[in-house]
C-alpha positions as CSV (number, residue, x, y, z in Angstrom):
1,M,96.8,91.4,105.1
2,A,97.0,95.1,105.5
3,L,95.9,96.3,109.2
4,A,92.6,98.6,108.9
5,Q,93.7,102.7,108.6
6,E,92.7,102.7,112.2
7,N,95.2,100.5,113.8
8,K,97.8,102.4,111.5
9,L,97.1,105.9,113.4
10,E,98.4,103.8,116.6
11,N,102.1,103.6,115.8
12,L,102.4,107.8,114.4
13,T,104.5,109.7,116.4
14,P,102.8,112.8,117.6
15,A,103.2,115.7,115.3
16,S,105.4,118.9,117.1
17,S,104.3,122.5,116.8
18,V,105.8,125.5,117.3
19,A,105.9,126.5,121.1
20,S,108.1,129.6,121.1
21,S,107.8,132.8,119.5
22,P,110.6,135.0,117.3
23,D,112.3,137.9,118.8
24,V,110.6,140.8,118.1
25,A,114.2,143.0,117.1
26,A,115.2,140.1,115.1
27,E,112.1,139.7,112.9
28,K,111.8,144.2,112.1
29,Q,115.1,143.6,110.7
30,K,114.2,140.6,108.6
31,P,110.6,141.1,107.6
32,I,110.6,139.3,104.5
33,L,111.8,136.1,106.5
34,R,109.8,136.1,108.8
35,S,108.1,132.8,107.9
36,Q,109.8,129.7,107.4
37,P,112.9,131.3,105.1
38,A,114.6,129.4,102.4
39,P,117.6,127.8,103.6
40,P,120.3,130.2,101.3
41,R,121.9,127.3,99.9
42,L,119.0,126.1,97.9
43,G,119.8,128.7,95.0
44,V,123.4,127.3,94.7
45,E,123.0,123.6,95.4
46,L,119.9,123.1,93.2
47,S,121.0,125.5,90.2
48,E,121.3,122.8,87.6
49,L,117.0,122.6,87.7
50,F,117.4,126.0,86.5
51,T,119.9,126.1,83.4
52,E,119.9,127.0,80.0
53,N,120.6,123.2,79.5
54,V,117.3,122.4,80.7
55,V,115.5,124.3,78.4
56,A,118.0,123.7,75.4
57,K,117.1,120.1,75.6
58,I,113.7,120.5,75.9
59,W,113.5,122.9,73.2
60,R,115.7,120.4,71.1
61,V,113.3,117.5,70.6
62,A,109.9,119.3,70.5
63,V,111.3,121.1,67.4
64,R,113.2,117.9,66.2
65,E,110.5,115.1,66.3
66,L,107.4,118.1,64.8
67,E,109.6,118.9,61.8
68,K,108.9,114.6,61.8
69,Q,104.8,114.9,62.2
70,N,103.5,117.7,63.3
71,P,100.8,116.5,65.0
72,P,102.5,113.9,66.3
73,T,101.5,110.1,66.3
74,H,104.5,109.4,69.0
75,Y,106.0,110.7,72.0
76,P,109.2,110.6,74.1
77,E,109.2,107.5,76.7
78,Y,112.9,106.8,77.2
79,I,116.5,106.9,76.0
80,T,119.2,104.0,76.2
81,T,123.0,104.5,76.6
82,T,123.8,101.0,74.8
83,S,121.1,100.5,71.6
84,P,121.1,101.9,68.1
85,N,119.1,105.1,69.3
86,A,121.4,105.1,71.8
87,N,121.4,109.1,73.5
88,Y,118.0,109.3,71.6
89,Y,114.7,108.8,73.2
90,T,112.9,105.8,71.9
91,L,109.2,107.1,71.1
92,R,106.3,105.4,72.1
93,E,102.4,105.4,70.4
94,A,100.3,108.5,71.2
95,N,98.2,106.4,73.5
96,F,100.8,104.8,75.9
97,W,100.5,106.5,79.4
98,T,103.7,108.3,79.7
99,C,102.0,110.7,76.3
100,G,101.0,113.3,78.6
101,F,104.2,114.1,80.0
102,F,106.7,115.0,77.5
103,P,104.2,118.1,76.6
104,G,104.0,118.8,80.5
105,S,107.7,119.4,80.2
106,L,107.2,122.0,77.7
107,Y,104.3,123.7,80.0
108,A,106.7,123.6,83.0
109,L,108.8,125.7,80.7
110,L,106.1,128.3,80.0
111,E,105.2,128.6,83.1
112,R,109.2,129.4,84.1
113,C,109.0,132.0,81.0
114,R,105.4,133.5,82.2
115,K,105.5,134.0,86.0
116,Y,109.3,133.4,87.1
117,P,111.3,134.9,83.7
118,Q,114.3,135.7,85.9
119,F,114.8,131.4,86.9
120,L,114.7,131.2,82.4
121,P,118.0,131.5,81.1
122,L,118.2,132.8,77.2
123,P,120.4,134.1,75.1
124,A,119.2,137.9,75.3
125,A,118.3,137.6,71.3
126,H,116.1,135.0,71.6
127,R,113.6,136.4,74.8
128,P,111.8,138.8,72.8
129,A,109.5,136.2,71.1
130,F,110.8,132.9,72.5
131,Q,106.9,132.7,75.1
132,K,105.2,133.2,71.5
133,Q,106.9,130.5,69.9
134,L,106.9,128.2,73.1
135,L,103.6,128.0,73.4
136,K,103.1,127.4,70.0
137,L,105.1,124.0,70.8
138,C,103.1,123.5,73.8
139,R,99.9,123.7,71.7
140,D,101.2,121.3,68.9
141,W,102.2,118.9,71.5
142,V,98.8,118.6,72.8
143,V,96.4,117.8,69.5
144,P,96.6,114.2,70.1
145,I,96.5,114.6,73.4
146,R,92.8,116.2,73.6
147,A,91.3,113.8,71.7
148,M,92.0,111.1,74.4
149,D,90.1,113.3,76.8
150,T,87.1,110.5,76.4
151,R,89.3,107.1,77.0
152,T,87.4,105.1,79.1
153,D,90.1,102.1,79.0
154,T,92.3,103.4,81.0
155,H,93.2,104.7,84.6
156,D,95.9,107.3,84.0
157,M,93.7,110.1,82.6
158,S,96.1,112.3,85.3
159,F,99.5,111.5,83.8
160,I,97.8,111.3,80.3
161,I,95.8,115.1,80.5
162,Q,97.0,117.3,83.7
163,P,100.5,118.3,83.0
164,A,99.7,119.9,79.8
165,L,96.0,120.8,79.6
166,R,95.6,122.1,83.4
167,M,98.5,124.0,82.9
168,D,97.1,125.3,79.3
169,W,93.7,126.5,81.2
170,E,95.7,127.8,84.3
171,L,98.0,129.7,82.5
172,T,96.4,131.2,79.2
173,G,93.1,130.8,80.1
174,N,91.8,127.9,77.6
175,H,88.2,127.0,78.2
176,E,88.9,124.1,75.5
177,S,91.5,123.0,78.1
178,L,89.5,122.9,81.1
179,K,86.7,121.1,79.1
180,N,88.9,118.3,78.1
181,V,90.4,118.0,82.0
182,V,86.5,117.9,83.1
183,T,85.6,115.2,80.6
184,A,88.4,113.2,81.6
185,A,87.9,113.2,85.0
186,E,84.1,112.0,83.8
187,S,85.8,109.3,81.4
188,L,88.0,108.0,84.5
189,V,84.9,107.6,86.9
190,S,83.2,105.3,84.2
191,R,85.9,102.9,85.5
192,Y,84.8,102.7,89.6
193,D,83.0,99.6,90.8
194,E,80.8,100.4,94.4
195,R,81.6,96.5,95.1
196,V,85.1,97.1,95.5
197,G,85.0,100.7,96.3
198,A,88.0,101.6,93.5
199,I,88.5,102.4,90.3
200,R,90.0,99.6,88.5
201,S,93.2,100.5,87.1
202,W,94.2,97.6,84.8
203,D,92.2,95.7,82.3
204,Q,94.6,93.0,82.5
205,A,98.3,92.2,84.1
206,V,100.3,89.8,81.7
207,N,103.9,88.3,82.4
208,Y,105.9,85.2,82.5
209,R,104.2,84.5,86.0
210,Y,100.7,85.1,86.3
211,S,97.8,86.4,83.5
212,F,94.7,88.2,84.4
213,T,92.5,88.8,81.3
214,D,89.2,88.1,82.4
215,M,87.6,91.5,84.3
216,E,84.4,89.3,85.0
217,K,86.6,87.8,87.9
218,D,89.6,90.3,88.6
219,F,89.5,93.8,89.3
220,L,92.7,95.3,89.2
221,V,94.2,98.3,91.6
222,I,97.7,99.4,91.6
223,I,99.7,102.1,94.0
224,D,99.9,104.3,91.0
225,S,96.3,105.1,91.1
226,M,96.7,107.9,94.1
227,C,98.1,110.3,91.6
228,N,95.2,109.7,89.1
229,L,93.1,110.8,91.9
230,D,94.4,114.5,91.8
231,L,92.6,114.9,88.0
232,L,89.2,113.7,90.1
233,Y,89.4,116.3,93.1
234,Y,90.3,119.2,91.0
235,A,87.7,119.0,87.6
236,G,85.0,117.8,90.6
237,H,86.0,121.5,92.7
238,Q,85.7,123.3,89.5
239,T,82.5,121.9,88.3
240,G,80.9,121.0,91.6
241,N,80.8,117.8,90.6
242,Q,80.8,116.4,94.0
243,K,80.2,112.4,92.6
244,L,83.6,113.4,91.3
245,I,84.8,113.6,94.6
246,D,83.1,111.0,96.7
247,I,84.9,108.6,93.8
248,A,88.3,109.9,94.5
249,T,88.2,109.6,98.6
250,T,86.5,105.9,98.2
251,H,89.2,105.1,96.0
252,A,92.0,106.7,98.8
253,H,90.6,104.9,101.7
254,T,90.2,101.4,99.3
255,V,93.7,102.0,99.0
256,L,95.2,102.8,102.0
257,K,92.9,100.1,103.5
258,T,94.5,97.2,101.3
259,I,97.3,98.1,99.1
260,V,99.2,100.5,101.9
261,R,101.2,97.7,104.2
262,D,101.2,97.9,108.6
263,D,104.6,99.2,108.2
264,W,103.7,101.6,105.8
265,S,105.5,99.7,102.8
266,T,103.3,99.4,99.7
267,Y,102.4,96.8,97.3
268,H,102.4,97.7,93.7
269,L,99.5,95.4,92.4
270,L,96.2,94.2,94.3
271,N,93.5,91.8,93.1
272,F,90.2,91.9,94.1
273,D,87.4,89.6,93.3
274,A,85.2,91.7,90.6
275,K,82.1,90.6,92.4
276,T,82.4,90.8,95.9
277,G,85.5,93.1,96.0
278,E,87.7,90.7,98.3
279,I,91.2,90.8,98.0
280,K,92.5,87.9,95.9
281,D,96.1,88.8,95.6
282,Q,99.1,91.0,96.4
283,L,101.3,91.5,94.1
284,T,104.3,93.0,92.2
285,N,104.5,93.8,88.4
286,Q,107.8,96.0,87.9
287,G,109.1,95.5,91.6
288,Y,111.6,92.6,92.7
289,R,108.7,90.2,94.6
290,D,105.5,90.8,95.8
291,W,106.4,91.1,99.3
292,S,108.9,93.8,98.7
293,T,108.6,98.0,98.1
294,W,109.2,98.9,94.8
295,S,110.8,102.4,95.3
296,R,108.7,104.2,92.3
297,G,105.5,102.7,93.8
298,Q,106.0,104.3,97.1
299,A,106.9,107.2,95.3
300,W,103.6,107.3,94.4
301,A,102.1,107.0,97.5
302,V,104.1,110.1,98.9
303,L,102.9,111.9,96.7
304,G,99.2,110.7,96.1
305,F,98.3,110.6,99.5
306,T,99.7,114.0,100.2
307,Q,98.3,115.1,97.3
308,T,94.2,113.9,98.4
309,Y,94.8,115.3,101.6
310,T,95.6,119.2,100.3
311,W,91.5,118.4,98.8
312,T,90.0,116.8,101.4
313,H,92.1,118.0,104.9
314,E,91.1,114.1,106.2
315,P,93.6,114.1,109.1
316,V,93.8,109.9,108.0
317,F,95.3,110.9,104.5
318,L,97.9,113.5,106.5
319,N,98.9,110.3,108.7
320,A,99.2,108.5,105.6
321,A,101.4,110.9,103.6
322,I,103.5,111.2,106.5
323,S,103.9,107.8,107.5
324,I,104.7,106.4,103.9
325,S,107.3,109.1,103.2
326,K,109.1,108.4,106.6
327,Y,109.0,104.6,105.7
328,F,110.7,105.8,101.9
329,I,113.1,108.4,103.7
330,S,114.2,105.7,106.3
331,R,114.6,103.1,103.4
332,L,116.9,105.9,101.3
333,A,119.4,105.8,104.7
334,S,120.3,102.2,104.3
335,P,124.2,101.4,104.2
336,K,123.5,99.1,100.7
337,V,125.2,101.9,98.4
338,D,128.4,104.3,99.7
339,A,127.8,106.5,97.4
340,H,125.0,108.9,96.8
341,P,122.7,106.9,99.1
342,Y,119.1,109.2,98.6
343,V,119.1,108.5,95.0
344,P,116.4,105.3,95.4
345,L,117.4,101.7,94.3
346,W,114.8,100.2,91.9
347,D,113.6,98.3,94.8
348,F,114.3,98.6,98.9
349,D,114.7,94.9,99.0
350,A,115.9,94.1,95.9
351,P,119.6,92.5,96.5
352,L,122.7,94.5,95.5
353,D,125.0,93.5,92.7
354,T,128.3,95.2,91.5
355,S,125.7,98.1,90.4
356,P,122.5,98.2,91.5
357,P,119.8,99.8,89.4
358,R,118.4,103.5,90.6
359,D,115.0,104.8,89.2
360,T,115.8,108.5,89.5
361,S,112.3,108.7,88.3
362,A,110.8,107.4,91.9
363,G,113.1,109.8,93.6
364,M,111.7,113.0,91.7
365,I,107.9,111.6,92.3
366,A,109.0,111.5,95.8
367,V,110.7,115.1,96.0
368,N,107.9,116.3,94.4
369,G,105.8,114.3,97.4
370,F,108.1,115.8,100.2
371,L,107.7,119.7,98.9
372,L,103.7,119.2,99.3
373,L,104.1,118.1,102.5
374,H,106.3,120.5,103.8
375,Q,104.0,123.3,102.5
376,I,101.2,121.8,104.2
377,L,103.2,121.4,107.7
378,I,104.1,124.9,107.7
379,S,100.6,125.6,107.2
380,E,100.0,123.8,110.5
381,H,102.5,125.0,112.4
382,R,104.7,121.9,112.4
383,A,107.9,124.1,111.3
384,D,110.2,121.1,112.7
385,E,108.2,118.8,111.1
386,A,108.1,120.5,107.8
387,T,112.2,121.1,107.8
388,E,112.8,117.6,107.5
389,F,111.0,117.0,104.5
390,L,112.3,119.7,102.7
391,D,115.6,119.1,103.7
392,V,115.6,115.5,102.4
393,A,113.9,116.8,98.7
394,V,116.5,118.8,98.7
395,R,119.4,115.8,99.3
396,I,117.2,113.7,96.9
397,M,117.9,116.8,94.2
398,R,121.4,117.5,94.8
399,E,122.8,113.7,94.8
400,T,120.3,113.2,92.2
401,T,122.0,115.6,90.4
402,E,125.2,114.8,91.0
403,L,124.9,110.9,90.2
404,A,122.5,110.9,87.7
405,L,122.3,114.5,85.3
406,S,123.6,114.1,81.6
407,R,126.9,115.7,81.4
408,D,126.7,116.8,78.2
409,S,125.6,120.5,78.3
410,A,123.0,121.8,75.2
411,K,122.9,125.4,74.5
412,F,121.2,127.9,72.5
413,E,122.7,129.5,69.4
414,V,122.9,132.8,69.1
415,P,122.1,134.2,65.5
416,L,124.0,136.3,63.6
417,E,124.3,139.6,63.4
418,G,121.4,140.7,60.3
419,R,120.0,137.2,60.7
420,K,116.8,136.1,62.0
421,E,116.1,132.5,62.9
422,D,112.4,131.7,63.2
423,Y,113.1,129.7,66.0
424,P,115.8,129.3,68.5
425,V,118.6,126.2,67.3
426,V,119.9,124.3,69.7
427,K,124.1,123.2,69.8
428,D,125.0,120.3,71.4
429,G,127.8,120.4,74.0
430,E,131.6,120.1,73.5
431,D,132.9,117.4,71.5
432,G,129.4,116.8,69.6
433,K,128.1,114.9,73.4
434,H,124.6,114.5,73.0
435,F,121.6,112.7,75.5
436,D,118.2,113.9,75.1
437,G,116.9,113.6,78.5
438,M,118.1,115.7,81.7
439,L,118.2,113.0,84.5
440,M,120.2,109.2,83.4
441,H,119.8,105.9,86.0
442,A,116.2,105.2,86.1
443,T,114.7,101.9,86.0
444,A,111.4,101.4,84.1
445,N,110.7,98.0,84.8
446,N,112.9,95.2,86.0
447,N,110.5,92.7,87.2
448,E,112.4,89.6,86.5
449,D,109.4,87.9,85.2
450,A,108.2,91.1,82.8
451,H,107.9,90.6,79.0
452,K,110.1,93.9,78.9
453,R,112.9,94.3,81.3
454,Y,114.5,98.4,81.1
455,W,116.4,100.0,83.4
456,D,119.4,102.7,83.6
457,H,118.0,105.2,81.2
458,G,116.4,108.3,80.5
459,L,112.8,108.2,81.7
460,V,110.5,111.5,80.7
461,Y,109.2,111.3,83.9
462,A,112.3,111.6,85.6
463,D,112.4,114.8,83.9
464,Y,109.0,115.9,84.0
465,Y,109.4,115.8,87.8
466,F,112.4,117.5,87.8
467,L,111.0,120.0,86.2
468,E,107.9,120.6,88.4
469,A,110.1,120.0,91.3
470,G,112.3,123.2,90.3
471,N,108.6,125.1,89.6
472,K,107.3,124.1,92.9
473,L,110.7,125.7,94.5
474,M,109.4,128.6,92.6
475,R,106.3,128.6,93.7
476,M,106.7,128.2,97.6
477,G,109.5,131.2,96.8
478,L,112.6,128.8,98.5
479,V,115.4,129.7,95.6
């Protein structure tokens, strides 16, 4: 059983601080760079986050699928390289937990278009009308998402609602979208049980090894749940609803006490007694073994505890975010792989074979947590620690693009003179090469007892967090 959070704090390394003052003359020479300057290399090393290819690929999928059906009934999830549908998205039903990420990617481009146009490379001929056309695509793709704000059958409301609808509210002031966000938060807290002190993640969990289907007996909570708390904090502060905020914080404390292990690694799945709140089982559903550390689960913890600290400012959550992040980083720097070690293995403890599966989605999720942690530590005058997390984030992004960026390059067609297209048209790369997504080598579920195992493919949320990392860098002024 995991140790109580008070015991975990004893093993933390004391935080470093900035003691020296900068040279006055140097300050006068470089006033813009006075506060934690961005390494000049970022713009070059991470240029792949801001290419025309990124924009064109998402645009191509968005237009193609809407031409088949608008509003959409299915959403992009993963891309194989071997199936009959190789290199094209396999779509999932609209109510699947990943449905929010593709619309979220469209809104990530809309943010670039409106706030950072210098990072949106487009042919000049398309620029004047592009923003209007992109907003229409965004709004078409969120029509079914809006209708999901009253769902009480899932805990994934933040993943479903926030990537698109929160951004629609923030970028366009659409009050309908804010209402969707608030309603979704209220729907999510309906799954809270004070006996456990947590929000129920899954109603059931069934694989070839176990079956939990009785909600009167079993209360299932997964580490991923930490990233759905951001919805509750956001809606709670938007509306002044303290209940949403308190439930989110209680859930975070419960996860810290029970799912985070004493060495700061994490379980994937915990089964509580639904009547008493006692721990019954500590398991995995998508990782290698119950005792192992599933890399994406650890990444959800990195991002989730960091987000929670930004809302609560409770030191226990910052300490947890730092320690969980350092554990993640320590497992990257292992001798298990010779090349690109900072692209995470799908599970840090899984045995190696000739080609161990990676999980680029785990890396991109963790990067978003590290960038946020960098900002927090800078604001708390802990520059040395902040730089460490930024450096790791940059290395993960660099090695991920080197190893996993799809090498086909999509581009927009430049209209012929005198011809006006309704919307930009995307052509495939050289020799007709095609891959719908940006990143390859992601792993959704490689657990040997899973009913469906799929790995070494593109994943819609790997691409979303790849784009979101680029947007974070722009917001931070680091590119």
